DRENNUFI-83987 format. One record per residue (C-alpha): residue number from 1; residue in one letter; y negated, x negated, z. Coordinates in nm, 2 decimals, m for minus. Each point is the difference from the previous one (the first is absolute). Layout:
REM residues N
   i aa      y      x      z
 NUM  A      Y      X      Z
...
END
This chain:
REM residues 201
   i aa      y      x      z
   1  M   6.53  m1.15  m4.52
   2  N   0.09   0.31  m0.20
   3  T  m0.32   0.19   0.02
   4  P  m0.36  m0.12  m0.06
   5  L  m0.19  m0.10   0.32
   6  L  m0.36   0.12   0.03
   7  Y  m0.24  m0.17   0.24
   8  T  m0.26   0.25   0.07
   9  F  m0.28   0.11   0.24
  10  R  m0.03   0.37   0.06
  11  R  m0.38   0.04  m0.04
  12  C  m0.06  m0.26  m0.27
  13  P  m0.12   0.18  m0.32
  14  Y   0.18  m0.25  m0.23
  15  A   0.32   0.06   0.19
  16  I  m0.04   0.37   0.00
  17  R  m0.03   0.02  m0.38
  18  A   0.31  m0.22  m0.03
  19  R   0.19   0.23   0.23
  20  L  m0.11   0.30  m0.19
  21  A   0.14  m0.13  m0.33
  22  I   0.32  m0.11   0.17
  23  S   0.03   0.35   0.15
  24  V  m0.05   0.18  m0.33
  25  S   0.25  m0.22  m0.17
  26  G   0.26   0.08   0.26
  27  I   0.11  m0.36   0.03
  28  A   0.15  m0.09   0.34
  29  V  m0.18  m0.30   0.16
  30  T   0.01  m0.15   0.35
  31  E  m0.34  m0.01   0.16
  32  C  m0.12  m0.26   0.24
  33  E  m0.32   0.10   0.18
  34  V  m0.22  m0.31   0.04
  35  S  m0.22  m0.09   0.29
  36  L  m0.30  m0.16  m0.16
  37  R  m0.04  m0.21   0.32
  38  N   0.36  m0.12  m0.01
  39  K   0.12  m0.01  m0.36
  40  P   0.37  m0.06  m0.05
  41  A   0.10  m0.35  m0.09
  42  D   0.23   0.13  m0.27
  43  M  m0.28   0.18  m0.17
  44  L  m0.23  m0.30   0.01
  45  R   0.28  m0.21  m0.14
  46  I   0.03   0.21  m0.31
  47  S  m0.37   0.09  m0.02
  48  P  m0.23  m0.26   0.16
  49  K  m0.31   0.21  m0.07
  50  G   0.10   0.21   0.30
  51  S  m0.13   0.34  m0.11
  52  V   0.20   0.32  m0.06
  53  P   0.16   0.16  m0.18
  54  V   0.27  m0.25  m0.11
  55  L   0.33   0.11  m0.16
  56  L   0.30  m0.22   0.00
  57  L   0.26   0.11  m0.26
  58  P   0.37  m0.05   0.03
  59  S  m0.03  m0.25  m0.28
  60  G  m0.23  m0.22   0.20
  61  E  m0.31   0.09  m0.20
  62  V  m0.31   0.06   0.21
  63  L  m0.27   0.25  m0.09
  64  E  m0.32  m0.08   0.19
  65  Q  m0.25   0.25  m0.16
  66  S  m0.01   0.37   0.08
  67  L  m0.05   0.10  m0.36
  68  D   0.30  m0.21  m0.11
  69  I   0.21   0.17   0.26
  70  M  m0.12   0.34  m0.12
  71  Q   0.08  m0.08  m0.36
  72  W   0.34  m0.15   0.09
  73  A   0.10   0.30   0.20
  74  L  m0.10   0.25  m0.28
  75  A   0.17  m0.21  m0.26
  76  Q   0.32   0.05   0.18
  77  H  m0.04   0.37   0.03
  78  D  m0.29   0.23  m0.07
  79  P   0.11   0.36   0.04
  80  E  m0.36   0.13   0.01
  81  G  m0.14  m0.19  m0.29
  82  W  m0.24  m0.20   0.22
  83  R  m0.01  m0.30  m0.24
  84  Q  m0.19   0.17  m0.27
  85  D  m0.36  m0.13  m0.04
  86  R  m0.19   0.31  m0.12
  87  F  m0.35  m0.03  m0.14
  88  G  m0.03  m0.36   0.11
  89  A   0.01   0.09   0.37
  90  A   0.14  m0.35   0.08
  91  T  m0.34  m0.15  m0.04
  92  L  m0.10   0.19   0.31
  93  V   0.24  m0.21   0.20
  94  E  m0.18  m0.31  m0.11
  95  T  m0.33   0.14   0.13
  96  N   0.17   0.12   0.32
  97  D   0.16  m0.34   0.07
  98  G  m0.32  m0.19  m0.09
  99  A  m0.35   0.13   0.07
 100  F   0.10   0.31   0.20
 101  K   0.23  m0.20   0.24
 102  Q  m0.28  m0.25   0.06
 103  A  m0.24   0.29   0.08
 104  L   0.27   0.16   0.22
 105  D   0.04  m0.31   0.21
 106  R  m0.37  m0.04   0.06
 107  Y  m0.02   0.38   0.08
 108  K   0.27  m0.02   0.25
 109  Y  m0.10  m0.33   0.16
 110  P  m0.38  m0.03  m0.01
 111  E   0.01  m0.23   0.31
 112  R   0.15  m0.27  m0.22
 113  H  m0.31  m0.02  m0.21
 114  R  m0.27  m0.03   0.26
 115  N  m0.13  m0.31  m0.18
 116  Q  m0.07   0.21  m0.30
 117  P  m0.26   0.27   0.11
 118  Q   0.07   0.22  m0.30
 119  L   0.36   0.02   0.10
 120  A  m0.04   0.02   0.37
 121  S   0.00   0.38   0.00
 122  R   0.23   0.24  m0.18
 123  Q  m0.26   0.15  m0.23
 124  Q   0.00  m0.26  m0.28
 125  P   0.38  m0.05  m0.04
 126  R   0.05   0.38   0.02
 127  H  m0.25   0.05  m0.29
 128  E   0.19  m0.27  m0.19
 129  G   0.33   0.17   0.07
 130  E  m0.14   0.33  m0.12
 131  D  m0.03  m0.13  m0.35
 132  F   0.38   0.02  m0.01
 133  L   0.01   0.33   0.17
 134  H  m0.22   0.14  m0.27
 135  Q   0.24  m0.12  m0.26
 136  L   0.29   0.16   0.17
 137  E  m0.18   0.33   0.05
 138  A  m0.08   0.01  m0.37
 139  R   0.36  m0.05  m0.08
 140  F   0.10   0.30   0.21
 141  A  m0.24   0.22  m0.20
 142  N   0.25   0.01  m0.28
 143  A   0.34  m0.03   0.18
 144  P   0.15   0.02   0.35
 145  F   0.12  m0.36  m0.01
 146  L  m0.15  m0.33  m0.11
 147  G   0.23  m0.02  m0.31
 148  G   0.01   0.36  m0.09
 149  E   0.21   0.30   0.10
 150  R   0.26  m0.20   0.20
 151  L   0.00  m0.26   0.27
 152  S   0.05  m0.35  m0.12
 153  W   0.02  m0.35   0.15
 154  V  m0.38  m0.02  m0.04
 155  D  m0.05   0.28   0.25
 156  A   0.24  m0.17   0.24
 157  A  m0.17  m0.34  m0.05
 158  I  m0.35   0.12   0.08
 159  F   0.07   0.27   0.27
 160  P   0.05  m0.24   0.30
 161  F  m0.34  m0.16  m0.06
 162  I  m0.18   0.33  m0.03
 163  R   0.17   0.11   0.32
 164  Q  m0.15  m0.31   0.18
 165  F  m0.34   0.06  m0.15
 166  A  m0.01   0.36   0.11
 167  A   0.12  m0.09   0.35
 168  V  m0.30  m0.23   0.07
 169  D  m0.24   0.29   0.04
 170  P   0.20   0.33  m0.03
 171  D  m0.31   0.22   0.07
 172  W  m0.19  m0.16  m0.29
 173  F   0.30   0.02  m0.23
 174  A   0.06   0.37   0.08
 175  T  m0.35   0.09  m0.14
 176  A  m0.03  m0.27  m0.27
 177  P  m0.03   0.13  m0.36
 178  Y   0.37  m0.06  m0.08
 179  P   0.18   0.33   0.04
 180  K   0.27  m0.06  m0.25
 181  L   0.06  m0.35   0.14
 182  R   0.04   0.15   0.35
 183  Q   0.24   0.26  m0.14
 184  W   0.21  m0.28  m0.16
 185  L  m0.01  m0.21   0.32
 186  D   0.09   0.30   0.22
 187  G   0.30   0.07  m0.23
 188  W   0.13  m0.35   0.05
 189  L  m0.06   0.01   0.37
 190  A   0.20   0.32   0.04
 191  S   0.28  m0.10  m0.23
 192  A   0.36  m0.05   0.12
 193  R   0.00  m0.32  m0.21
 194  F  m0.28  m0.16   0.20
 195  A   0.15   0.11   0.33
 196  S   0.33  m0.16  m0.10
 197  V  m0.14  m0.34  m0.08
 198  M  m0.21   0.00   0.32
 199  R   0.30   0.04   0.23
 200  R   0.07  m0.32   0.20
 201  P   0.31  m0.18  m0.13
END
């Protein structure tokens, strides 16, 4: 194997952010689109956890976490300066992957929480998720991107999850008090970079 092999799933937000970093690095990888109902035996052999993304390097090393894949790709080549952590923006990724992701899952799938009345509708988890949206909107008051004047890995790491949150109730999101966040999201959605990583392998 001469090129890294990436096991991925097109709509998975973790896989999307890994593919974005690989794309900006310009590194050639072979992509294997995974059916979540029929996961490849080769993938499960090297990564028994069974979730994507998984990157198998030519050396045999396996990267099983999306952020590790992002940092690996950008360490190889970072022509746009994505690796810089400006103004401590990396702490936003911790919140995104923790409390916000939990709220997002409950917001998307309220039917999974029918035994918890406070979570059986979308209102409560949406309010919880909005705590993070407020933080992001405040960031955009001073700069067009989360780390300042230029895109960084932090924007790429968070964007796929905001995309999912906005898609749960597009009519609500279109009028919610987050105009700068919407502008940032729309920029990503219209970008050639995003289009390129969403093409089927």
